[in-house]
N, C-alpha and C positions, 0 to 999 in steps of 0.2 A: 417738382415742376408740373405745372398744369399742361398735360399732353395736348389739350385742345388749342393752346396758344402757339404751338409749333407748326409751322407750315410743312407741307408735304416735302418740299425741296430740302428744307433744313433737316427734317427727320430722316430722309433718304441719305443725305450726306453724312449725318452722324452715324447711322447704322453701317454705312459702307466703311467707316473708320473705326468700327468696333465700339461705338458709344451707344449705350442703352439709356433711354429716358425713363425715369421712374417717378412715381408720385412720392410725395414727402413721406407718407405712411410706409411705403415699400422700403424706402431708404432706412427708416428707423428700424424696421424689422431686420434688414440686412446687417445693420450695425450691431444689433443684439446677437445675431448669429455669428458675426465676425468675432465678437468678444468671447464667444464660447468655442471658437475654432470649428463651428459647424458650417461655415461658409468659406469656400475656397477662394483664393485670390485668382483673378484671371488677368493675364496681361495680353496685350496685342502688340505684334511687331509686324513691320512690313517685310514681305518677302521680295525676291528679285523682280517680280512682275508689278510691284507697287501695291499689291493687295495685302490686306491685314490678315494675319493669322492669330488665332487665340490659343493660349496655352496656359496650363495650370502652373502656378508657382506657389511656393510656400515661404512665409516670412514670419518672424516672431515679433516684429514691431509694427505699430501703426502710427503714422505721422499724424499729429494733431496740433494745430495752431489755435490756441485759446482765443486769439484775437478774431478769428473768423469761424470757429466751430461753435455751433449752438450747444448750450448746456444739455439739452435733452439727448442729443446724440452722444456727447462726451460722457455723460453719466452712465451710459450703457456699456462703455468700454472697460476692460480690465486694466486698472492702473499700472500693473506690472508689464503690460505690453504696449503702453503708450509712450511714444517719444514726443515730448512736449517741445517741439521746435517747429519753426517755419520750414516748409518744404524747400529743398535746395533748388527747386525749379522756380520758386517765386521771384527771386531777384532777376535771373535772366529774362523771365517773362515780363517783368516790370520795365526792364531796360529796353526790351524790344518794343513794347507799347509806347514808351516815351520817344524812342527813335522814330517810330512810325508817325507819331504826332508831330514831331518837328518837321519831318518831310512833308507832311500834309499841309502845314502852314507856310512853308517856304515857296 
């Protein structure tokens, strides 16, 4: 993502929620490191105060949906660690967006 296209308000909101904006080339490098287990997984969870905490996690599988993942990134992954399925979060997210759209037009 082009960091210059993101407003300060959006950038601040994303950072407060544990989301880091990266350039496309940085993501490509991270994917290559991820494929060789040189890049750790970082998860964020909200604590009781509503603040996000980051923590290291380990996992053996990487979710990859070929319908939305570009070949350049996919080709860097180890095929033995790739789970070729849509993320289980995709359907609930799509239903939420559809429900919000219906509410907006009613």
